[in-house]
SERO-4910 file (N, C-alpha, C, O; in steps of 0.05 Angstrom, whole numbers):
BEGIN
 pado doro    nc1    nc2    nc3   cac1   cac2   cac3    cc1    cc2    cc3    oc1    oc2    oc3
  Met    A    421  -2154   1659    392  -2165   1666    370  -2144   1684    345  -2144   1688
  Pro    A    394  -2123   1693    366  -2098   1701    348  -2084   1679    323  -2083   1679
  Val    A    362  -2074   1662    348  -2063   1645    335  -2077   1631    326  -2064   1612
  Ile    A    328  -2107   1633    306  -2119   1617    281  -2118   1636    258  -2113   1630
  Lys    A    291  -2124   1663    266  -2123   1679    255  -2092   1682    238  -2084   1698
  Thr    A    269  -2078   1667    249  -2055   1672    239  -2051   1649    217  -2042   1653
  Leu    A    244  -2054   1626    226  -2061   1599    202  -2069   1612    183  -2053   1611
  Trp    A    200  -2095   1628    179  -2110   1625    158  -2101   1646    134  -2104   1645
  Glu    A    176  -2085   1671    146  -2064   1688    144  -2035   1674    130  -2016   1683
  Met    A    157  -2034   1651    143  -2010   1646    126  -2005   1626    111  -1986   1622
  Met    A    131  -2030   1613    109  -2046   1588     86  -2056   1607     63  -2054   1598
  Glu    A     89  -2064   1627     64  -2076   1640     36  -2052   1628     36  -2027   1626
  Gly    A     19  -2068   1622    -16  -2062   1625    -18  -2032   1600    -40  -2019   1599
  Cys    A     -1  -2026   1587      4  -2009   1564      1  -2036   1539     11  -2058   1541
  Gly    A    -12  -2028   1522    -15  -2047   1498    -33  -2030   1479    -50  -2013   1484
  Cys    A    -23  -2044   1450    -39  -2037   1422    -59  -2058   1433    -59  -2079   1420
  Gly    A    -77  -2057   1455   -104  -2077   1451   -120  -2069   1432   -127  -2047   1423
  Gly    A   -129  -2106   1426   -145  -2111   1409   -176  -2097   1414   -190  -2095   1394
  Ala    A   -183  -2090   1435   -216  -2087   1442   -219  -2063   1424   -200  -2054   1412
  Arg    A   -244  -2053   1422   -252  -2039   1409   -251  -2007   1437   -256  -2007   1461
  Arg    A   -244  -1991   1425   -237  -1969   1454   -248  -1938   1437   -257  -1941   1414
  Gly    A   -248  -1917   1448   -257  -1885   1432   -219  -1882   1424   -197  -1890   1433
  Glu    A   -227  -1869   1404   -198  -1862   1394   -180  -1848   1415   -156  -1852   1420
  Arg    A   -200  -1830   1426   -175  -1811   1448   -161  -1834   1458   -137  -1835   1458
  Arg    A   -177  -1857   1469   -160  -1871   1486   -144  -1885   1476   -126  -1896   1488
  Arg    A   -148  -1885   1454   -119  -1911   1431    -96  -1885   1428    -72  -1887   1432
  Gln    A   -108  -1864   1421    -90  -1851   1419    -59  -1840   1451    -34  -1839   1448
  Gly    A    -74  -1837   1472    -67  -1843   1494    -56  -1863   1497    -35  -1858   1508
  Glu    A    -59  -1887   1493    -44  -1911   1498    -21  -1907   1485     -1  -1908   1499
  Val    A    -18  -1903   1462     13  -1896   1443     24  -1880   1451     48  -1884   1448
  Gly    A     18  -1858   1463     33  -1833   1477     41  -1838   1499     61  -1829   1508
  Glu    A     20  -1860   1513     44  -1872   1525     53  -1887   1536     57  -1890   1560
  Leu    A     60  -1901   1516     85  -1923   1499    102  -1910   1490    123  -1914   1501
  Val    A    102  -1892   1473    118  -1871   1469    138  -1861   1502    162  -1865   1508
  Thr    A    124  -1852   1513    130  -1844   1548    149  -1863   1556    172  -1861   1562
  Arg    A    136  -1881   1556    150  -1905   1574    174  -1918   1558    191  -1929   1571
  Tyr    A    176  -1918   1528    202  -1927   1509    226  -1905   1516    249  -1909   1521
  Lys    A    211  -1880   1514    236  -1858   1519    243  -1862   1546    266  -1869   1545
  Ala    A    235  -1861   1574    245  -1861   1599    264  -1894   1601    281  -1899   1618
  Leu    A    253  -1913   1579    272  -1943   1582    298  -1937   1574    318  -1940   1588
  Leu    A    300  -1921   1536    319  -1919   1529    339  -1895   1544    363  -1898   1541
  Glu    A    332  -1876   1557    342  -1858   1571    364  -1876   1594    388  -1871   1599
  Lys    A    348  -1896   1605    361  -1919   1628    379  -1935   1606    399  -1946   1616
  Val    A    375  -1939   1578    397  -1957   1579    417  -1947   1564    438  -1959   1558
  Lys    A    408  -1915   1555    435  -1895   1547    451  -1888   1570    475  -1884   1567
  Glu    A    437  -1888   1596    451  -1873   1627    467  -1900   1631    487  -1897   1644
  Ser    A    459  -1937   1619    473  -1954   1640    502  -1952   1619    522  -1964   1626
  Gly    A    502  -1936   1593    542  -1944   1575    525  -1967   1567    542  -1979   1554
  Arg    A    513  -1976   1565    505  -2008   1549    494  -1997   1518    480  -1978   1512
  Lys    A    505  -2015   1502    499  -2006   1471    470  -2030   1469    462  -2052   1474
  Gly    A    461  -2001   1456    427  -2014   1463    421  -2023   1419    428  -2013   1398
  Val    A    406  -2042   1427    396  -2053   1409    364  -2054   1419    358  -2064   1440
  Ile    A    342  -2041   1398    313  -2041   1408    297  -2051   1387    305  -2042   1365
  Cys    A    278  -2066   1385    270  -2078   1366    241  -2058   1367    231  -2047   1387
  Gly    A    234  -2059   1340    209  -2052   1330    182  -2070   1335    182  -2095   1338
  Val    A    161  -2052   1334    144  -2072   1336    141  -2092   1306    146  -2081   1284
  Ile    A    135  -2116   1308    123  -2128   1280    103  -2128   1281     89  -2126   1301
  Pro    A     93  -2132   1248     60  -2136   1249     50  -2157   1261     68  -2173   1268
  Arg    A     16  -2166   1268     10  -2184   1266     -3  -2198   1245      5  -2189   1223
  Glu    A    -18  -2215   1243    -43  -2231   1222    -63  -2219   1234    -61  -2207   1255
  Tyr    A    -88  -2223   1219   -110  -2216   1233   -123  -2189   1238   -147  -2189   1243
  Val    A   -113  -2170   1238   -120  -2151   1252   -113  -2130   1232    -95  -2130   1215
  Gly    A   -139  -2103   1240   -142  -2087   1216   -130  -2074   1211   -108  -2074   1223
  Gln    A   -133  -2056   1194   -119  -2029   1191   -100  -2013   1215    -76  -2008   1218
  Glu    A   -130  -2008   1230   -116  -1980   1252   -101  -1994   1274    -93  -1978   1292
  Trp    A    -96  -2021   1279    -73  -2035   1285    -55  -2033   1272    -33  -2028   1283
  Leu    A    -55  -2036   1252    -22  -2040   1228    -17  -2007   1233      5  -2000   1240
  Ser    A    -36  -1989   1231    -24  -1960   1228    -14  -1955   1248      9  -1946   1246
  Arg    A    -27  -1957   1283    -15  -1952   1300     15  -1965   1312     33  -1957   1326
  Ala    A      8  -1990   1297     41  -2000   1310     55  -1993   1287     76  -2006   1288
  Leu    A     54  -1977   1264     75  -1965   1243     80  -1936   1250     89  -1921   1233
  Ser    A     73  -1927   1279     72  -1895   1284     88  -1893   1304    102  -1873   1309
  Leu    A     85  -1923   1321     98  -1931   1342    123  -1934   1339    140  -1923   1352
  Asn    A    126  -1950   1322    153  -1957   1304    169  -1929   1291    193  -1933   1295
  Ser    A    165  -1905   1278    167  -1889   1276    184  -1873   1294    207  -1865   1293
  Lys    A    168  -1871   1309    165  -1847   1344    194  -1866   1355    217  -1858   1354
  Ile    A    189  -1886   1364    216  -1907   1380    243  -1907   1362    266  -1908   1370
  Glu    A    231  -1904   1332    262  -1909   1327    276  -1878   1319    301  -1875   1318
  Glu    A    254  -1857   1314    264  -1832   1319    279  -1826   1353    302  -1816   1353
  Leu    A    268  -1831   1377    281  -1833   1405    309  -1844   1395    330  -1831   1396
  Cys    A    308  -1875   1382    337  -1878   1379    356  -1864   1372    375  -1855   1384
  Lys    A    351  -1862   1350    372  -1843   1330    379  -1821   1347    403  -1813   1347
  Gly    A    359  -1809   1365    371  -1781   1374    385  -1801   1399    396  -1785   1413
  Met    A    388  -1815   1405    399  -1831   1429    428  -1838   1419    448  -1832   1433
  Gly    A    428  -1850   1397    459  -1862   1389    452  -1899   1388    471  -1915   1384
  Leu    A    424  -1909   1392    418  -1928   1393    404  -1942   1380    380  -1935   1378
  Arg    A    416  -1968   1366    402  -1991   1346    377  -1995   1349    367  -2004   1369
  Phe    A    360  -1986   1323    331  -1992   1318    332  -2017   1304    345  -2015   1283
  Val    A    320  -2046   1310    317  -2059   1292    284  -2061   1275    263  -2069   1285
  Asp    A    287  -2054   1250    255  -2056   1239    250  -2080   1230    261  -2084   1208
  Gly    A    233  -2102   1240    229  -2118   1226    191  -2119   1213    173  -2136   1209
  Trp    A    193  -2101   1211    165  -2095   1196    166  -2106   1159    147  -2117   1148
  Asp    A    189  -2101   1147    184  -2107   1119    189  -2142   1124    174  -2156   1110
  Thr    A    205  -2157   1140    215  -2181   1140    184  -2198   1145    178  -2221   1139
  Phe    A    166  -2178   1156    142  -2199   1171    116  -2195   1167     99  -2206   1180
  Tyr    A    110  -2170   1138     86  -2165   1138     79  -2180   1114     94  -2185   1095
  Gly    A     49  -2187   1119     46  -2210   1091     51  -2230   1090     35  -2244   1078
  Lys    A     75  -2243   1104     86  -2260   1095     77  -2281   1125     87  -2281   1147
  His    A     55  -2299   1113     36  -2322   1130     53  -2335   1140     44  -2346   1160
  Ser    A     82  -2341   1133    110  -2370   1139    112  -2363   1158    109  -2380   1176
  Met    A    119  -2337   1165    125  -2330   1188    113  -2331   1222    126  -2325   1242
  Tyr    A     92  -2339   1221     73  -2342   1236     55  -2366   1241     46  -2379   1222
  Thr    A     51  -2372   1266     41  -2398   1270      9  -2389   1264      5  -2365   1260
  Arg    A    -10  -2406   1263    -39  -2401   1262    -54  -2383   1269    -75  -2377   1257
  Asp    A    -43  -2367   1298    -53  -2360   1301    -43  -2325   1293    -57  -2308   1304
  Gly    A    -33  -2320   1285    -26  -2296   1272     -3  -2286   1291     17  -2281   1278
  Val    A      0  -2283   1310     17  -2274   1328     42  -2285   1333     61  -2270   1328
  His    A     48  -2311   1342     75  -2321   1353     84  -2331   1328     71  -2344   1311
  Leu    A    107  -2323   1329    124  -2330   1302    128  -2358   1297    131  -2372   1318
  Ser    A    130  -2371   1274    136  -2397   1265    162  -2407   1268    173  -2385   1272
  Lys    A    179  -2421   1270    204  -2427   1264    218  -2416   1239    242  -2416   1241
  Met    A    212  -2410   1223    216  -2388   1196    217  -2361   1217    235  -2347   1225
  Gly    A    194  -2360   1221    194  -2338   1232    219  -2325   1257    234  -2305   1256
  Thr    A    218  -2336   1268    239  -2342   1299    267  -2340   1280    286  -2326   1287
  Glu    A    266  -2348   1266    298  -2358   1254    300  -2326   1238    323  -2318   1236
  Ala    A    283  -2312   1230    283  -2294   1210    293  -2265   1229    311  -2248   1225
  Tyr    A    273  -2270   1252    285  -2252   1274    302  -2252   1292    309  -2231   1304
  Gly    A    315  -2280   1297    345  -2275   1307    355  -2278   1284    374  -2292   1289
  Asp    A    355  -2276   1264    379  -2268   1248    383  -2232   1244    405  -2222   1239
  Gln    A    356  -2215   1248    363  -2192   1248    371  -2183   1273    373  -2158   1273
  Leu    A    376  -2195   1299    371  -2183   1325    410  -2192   1327    427  -2177   1338
  Glu    A    417  -2223   1311    443  -2226   1314    460  -2204   1303    478  -2190   1314
  Lys    A    451  -2203   1276    466  -2174   1259    465  -2146   1265    479  -2128   1256
  Ala    A    433  -2144   1291    438  -2115   1301    463  -2119   1333    478  -2101   1341
  Val    A    460  -2139   1341    480  -2142   1358    503  -2145   1344    516  -2130   1358
  Arg    A    520  -2153   1327    538  -2150   1317    553  -2126   1312    575  -2117   1317
  Leu    A    524  -2118   1294    545  -2091   1286    549  -2070   1313    568  -2056   1320
  Ala    A    524  -2074   1325    528  -2048   1348    556  -2055   1375    566  -2037   1389
  Ser    A    563  -2080   1374    586  -2080   1392    606  -2081   1370    626  -2095   1372
  Gln    A    603  -2071   1354    636  -2063   1329    632  -2033   1324    647  -2019   1311
  Gly    A    611  -2026   1335    599  -1999   1345    602  -1981   1309    615  -1962   1299
  Asn    A    589  -1996   1302    573  -1987   1264    547  -1973   1274    530  -1964   1258
***
């Protein structure tokens, strides 16, 4: 449980916010997120636990800029995971453009989306526990 608590503490106040801001600020936010993820991943690795790290999944009703930054962040996190021997779960293709996976707000997952996400996580955890 301490690793999950650490995740929330580290991610607090750092997000791909929807408000309009200068490009430099947005790039700084993604850079800060990558720095925080790296620190978190190092803690997971040092703990000796097998880590399963989930990437950002797309939202609906956001612009191309948000989607582009989220993809960039996923790419950087996946690269970090590979370098540390941690499993990265990329759900982008499962959720992108699939309206039935979301509730009306376009952020929260529907029952179908929750089931798909759970299936991805279950598979990743099973593979990680088998050492694959």
